[in-house]
C-alpha positions in Angstrom: -3.5 -18.6 16.1 -3.9 -20.5 19.2 -3.5 -24.3 18.7 -6.2 -25.8 20.9 -8.9 -28.3 20.6 -11.4 -25.8 19.2 -9.1 -23.9 16.8 -8.3 -24.1 13.2 -4.6 -24.1 12.7 -2.5 -23.6 9.6 1.3 -23.9 10.1 3.0 -20.6 9.6 -0.3 -18.7 9.9 -1.6 -20.0 6.6 1.8 -20.0 4.8 2.9 -23.3 3.2 5.8 -24.8 5.1 9.1 -23.7 3.6 10.8 -27.0 4.2 8.5 -29.7 2.9 5.7 -27.5 1.4 3.2 -29.3 3.5 0.1 -27.5 4.6 -1.0 -28.6 8.0 -4.6 -28.2 9.1 -6.2 -29.2 12.4 -9.8 -29.1 13.2 -12.0 -30.0 16.2 -13.1 -33.5 15.2 -16.5 -33.5 16.9 -17.4 -30.1 15.6 -16.4 -31.0 12.1 -18.5 -34.2 12.1 -21.6 -32.3 13.3 -21.1 -29.7 10.6 -20.7 -32.3 7.9 -24.0 -33.8 8.9 -25.7 -30.4 9.0 -24.4 -29.4 5.6 -25.4 -32.7 4.1 -28.9 -32.0 5.3 -28.8 -28.6 3.6 -27.7 -30.1 0.3 -30.3 -32.8 0.5 -33.0 -30.1 0.9 -31.9 -27.8 -2.0 -30.2 -30.1 -4.5 -32.3 -32.4 -6.8 -29.4 -34.8 -7.2 -27.5 -34.6 -3.8 -25.5 -37.7 -4.5 -23.8 -36.6 -7.7 -20.0 -36.7 -7.9 -19.4 -33.0 -7.6 -21.1 -32.9 -4.2 -19.6 -36.0 -2.8 -17.1 -34.3 -0.5 -18.8 -30.9 -0.3 -20.2 -31.2 3.2 -16.7 -31.9 4.6 -15.1 -29.1 2.6 -17.7 -26.6 3.8 -17.4 -27.9 7.4 -13.7 -27.1 7.3 -14.2 -23.9 5.4 -16.7 -22.4 7.9 -14.4 -23.1 10.8 -11.6 -21.2 9.0 -13.9 -18.3 8.0 -14.9 -17.9 11.7 -11.6 -18.7 13.4 -11.5 -15.2 14.9 -13.6 -16.6 17.8 -10.5 -18.5 18.9 -8.3 -15.4 19.1 -8.1 -12.9 21.9 -7.1 -9.6 20.1 -6.4 -7.8 23.4 -4.0 -10.4 24.6 -2.4 -10.5 21.2 -1.7 -6.7 21.2 -0.6 -6.7 24.8 2.0 -9.4 24.0 3.7 -7.1 21.5 3.8 -3.6 23.1 6.9 -1.5 23.6 7.6 1.7 25.4 8.4 4.5 22.9 8.3 8.3 23.2 6.5 8.8 19.9 3.4 11.0 20.0 2.5 11.3 16.3 -0.1 9.5 14.3 0.5 5.9 13.3 -1.6 4.7 10.4 -2.0 1.3 8.9 -4.3 1.6 6.0 -5.8 -0.5 3.2 -6.0 -3.6 5.4 -8.0 -6.2 3.5 -10.9 -7.6 5.5 -13.2 -10.5 4.8 -16.1 -11.3 7.0 -19.6 -13.0 7.0 -22.7 -10.9 7.5 -24.5 -12.4 10.5 -27.9 -11.8 9.0 -27.5 -14.1 6.0 -24.0 -15.6 6.4 -23.0 -14.0 3.1 -19.6 -12.5 2.8 -18.7 -8.8 2.9 -15.2 -7.6 2.1 -13.2 -4.4 1.9 -10.5 -2.4 3.5 -9.9 -1.1 7.0 -7.9 2.0 7.8 -6.7 2.2 11.4 -4.7 4.9 13.2 -3.7 5.7 16.8 -1.6 8.3 18.5 0.6 6.7 21.1 1.0 7.9 24.6 4.2 6.1 25.6 3.3 2.7 24.2 3.4 1.3 20.7 2.7 -2.1 19.1 4.0 -4.1 16.2 2.5 -2.9 13.0 1.4 -6.3 11.9 -0.6 -6.7 15.1 -2.9 -3.8 14.0 -3.8 -5.8 10.9 -4.2 -9.0 12.9 -6.7 -7.3 15.2 -8.8 -6.4 12.2 -8.5 -9.9 10.9 -9.4 -11.5 14.3 -12.6 -9.5 14.6 -13.6 -9.8 10.9 -13.3 -13.6 11.0 -16.5 -13.9 12.9 -20.2 -13.5 12.2 -20.4 -9.8 12.0 -22.1 -6.5 11.1 -19.8 -3.8 9.8 -20.8 -1.3 12.4 -19.9 -3.6 15.3 -16.7 -4.7 13.6 -15.5 -1.0 13.4 -16.2 -0.4 17.0 -14.6 -3.6 18.2 -11.3 -2.8 16.4 -11.4 0.7 17.9 -12.1 -0.5 21.5 -9.5 -3.2 21.4 -6.7 -0.8 20.4 -7.9 1.8 23.0 -8.1 -0.8 25.7 -4.7 -2.5 25.0 -2.5 0.6 24.2 -4.4 3.4 26.0 -3.3 5.8 23.3 -4.3 9.5 23.0 -6.8 8.4 20.4 -7.9 5.8 17.9 -9.5 6.1 14.5 -11.0 3.4 12.4 -12.7 3.6 9.0 -13.9 0.6 7.1 -15.1 0.6 3.5 -16.8 -2.6 2.4 -18.9 -4.3 -0.3 -21.7 -6.5 1.0 -22.7 -9.5 -1.2 -26.0 -9.6 0.5 -26.7 -6.3 -1.2 -25.1 -7.4 -4.5 -26.4 -10.9 -4.9 -29.8 -10.7 -3.3 -32.2 -8.0 -1.9 -31.6 -4.6 -3.5 -28.9 -6.1 -5.9 -26.9 -2.9 -6.2 -23.5 -3.9 -7.5 -21.4 -0.8 -6.9 -22.5 0.3 -3.5 -19.9 0.8 -0.8 -20.7 1.0 2.9 -18.4 3.2 5.0 -18.3 3.1 8.8 -16.1 5.0 11.2 -15.3 5.1 14.9 -13.1 7.4 16.9 -11.8 8.0 20.5 -9.9 10.6 22.3 -8.0 13.2 20.3 -9.7 12.1 17.0 -13.1 13.1 18.6 -11.9 16.2 20.3 -9.7 17.8 17.6 -11.2 18.4 14.1 -7.8 19.0 12.5 -6.5 15.6 13.8 -9.5 13.8 12.4 -9.3 15.7 9.1 -5.6 14.8 8.8 -6.4 11.1 9.3 -9.2 11.3 6.6 -6.8 13.1 4.2 -4.0 10.6 4.7 -6.1 7.5 4.2 -7.4 9.0 0.9 -3.9 9.9 -0.3 -1.7 7.6 -2.4 1.8 7.9 -0.9 3.3 5.0 -2.8 
């Protein structure tokens, strides 16, 4: 993640430092202070005893937490992919499936979570496999709707690698449906987005759908 004045930074991309086991976090000071004040106002409005011990440091914790949960705004996924592309004469399907995603629904700022399955068919250019997962993470760590998230991942890979086709399927549970509203606990929302050969050739699309539903390990 970029280390600039507006970004949340955890040394080693969230991994505890292997030398001294110190977790390093940096936040925009001005933004954090404003968020603390706003969250304190929220607590004052909804909590009968806002000054009790358990809530003493909650505004600051939430101010830091929300910056991490939305740190995808500080990442340019296109540049990230373009920084790790390699020429390779491989023209078969590349699939990274079961990528865990966590996001916040922009309608109620309540989490939704699930898995993304992403494939592309190279046309002379490939990228590091971890970068595919990082693209999904960068877009999911924003205020989102699942439909747009699916298309953003697809379009980013298409724009950066210009492959013969891209396929993205996301399966997610939405807490706004589970905790409030309709309150259906077992519903799963599935979205898909395709480009190129995945749109034009039914067999290729069916192969992708088959492979993401097959346990190969």
